[in-house]
N, C-alpha and C positions, 0 to 999 in steps of 0.2 A: 784382699784384693778381688776375691771373687764376689764378694758382696758389693763392692764398688762398681764392678762390670754390670752386675745384675741391676743395680740401682740406676746406672747410666742407660741400660737398655730400656728399662721400665720408663724412665723419664722421657727418653726419646720417642718411645711409643705413645706415651700420653700427649706430648706436644703434636705428633703426627695426627693423632686421633682428633684432637681439638681443632687442628688447623684444616683437616679434611671436612670436619663438620661445618666449618665457616663457608668453605667453598661449596659444599652441598647445599646449604641453606640459601646462599646466594643464587645458586643454579635454580633452586625451587622457586625462590621469589622472582627471579627473572622470567621463569616459565609462566608464573601467574601473571605478571605485567605483560608478556608476550601473547599470552592466550586472550587477554582482554583487548589488547591492541588488534590482534588478528580478527576478533569478532567485530570490532569497530569498523575496520577496513572492509569486512564482508557487508556490514549493514550500510555503510556509506556507498558501496558499489550497488547495492540493491536499490537505494534511493535514487542514484543517478540513472540507473537503468528503468526505473518505474515510470509508468505514464502518469504525468502530473495530473491529468484529468481523472485518474482513478483515486478518488479521495479516500476510499476505504483502505486501499493498499498503502497509500501514502501515510495515512494516520497510523496504521498499524506499524509501519517501519519507523515512523517518528517516535512511536511510544517505545519500540524496542531499543532505538538509539538513546532515548532519554534514560531508560532503565540501565542500559550499559554504561552511560556517563556516570550514574550514580554508583555503580559497581566499580568503575575505574577510580572514581574519587576515594572511595574506601580503600581500594588496593594501594593506591599512591600514598594516602595517609598512614596506612599501616607500614608501608615501606619506609616512609620518612621517619616515623616513630621508632621503627626498629633499628635503622641504621644512622639516623641523626646527623651528626656532623661528618660522619664518613662520606656523605654524599657530596661534600666539598673537596674531598680529596682526589685529585686527578688520577692517581693510580687506582683507587677504588672504582671511580667512574669508568675507567678503561676495562677493568675486569667485568663490571656490571654490563657494560655496553656489548662486550664480547658474548656473555652469556645470553643476553637479550637477542642478539643476532642469531645465535645458535637456536634459541627457542622459536624465532620468527621464520627461520629459513624454510620450515616446512608448512608454513601457512598457506592454505590453498587460495586465499584471497590476495596474496602478495603479488604484485606485478612482476613480470619477468625481468624487467630492469632493475627493480629493487632486490630481487632475489640474486641476480647476478652480482650486484654491488656487495651485498652481504657476503656472498661466497667469496668475492675478491678480497673483502676485509678480513675475513676469517683465515685466509691464506697467509696474510701478512704477520 
């Protein structure tokens, strides 16, 4: 009887460990996507604010945007490769979107309107 209890506790511990790792991985992956999205918003805001006549600044910002688009493509591909068909599961997407909003909420480039919307959705 003692062995069964010990085995059951060990089994439950392993299950919790692996289920926690999945959530942590999803959180880390959402943070990567959120970081890239935040930097993209920041660059787009800089492009909008820049003087179109300043060709050097515009070229520099466009180059940064292009490099970030390449980085985002890689991040999204890695995410798709890692999670595959899970991305079609509404339950998985709900978890991911929640983690993504948590990651994005502190983005300094996020508009106040979007920040308020994310905070509202996280409360639900």
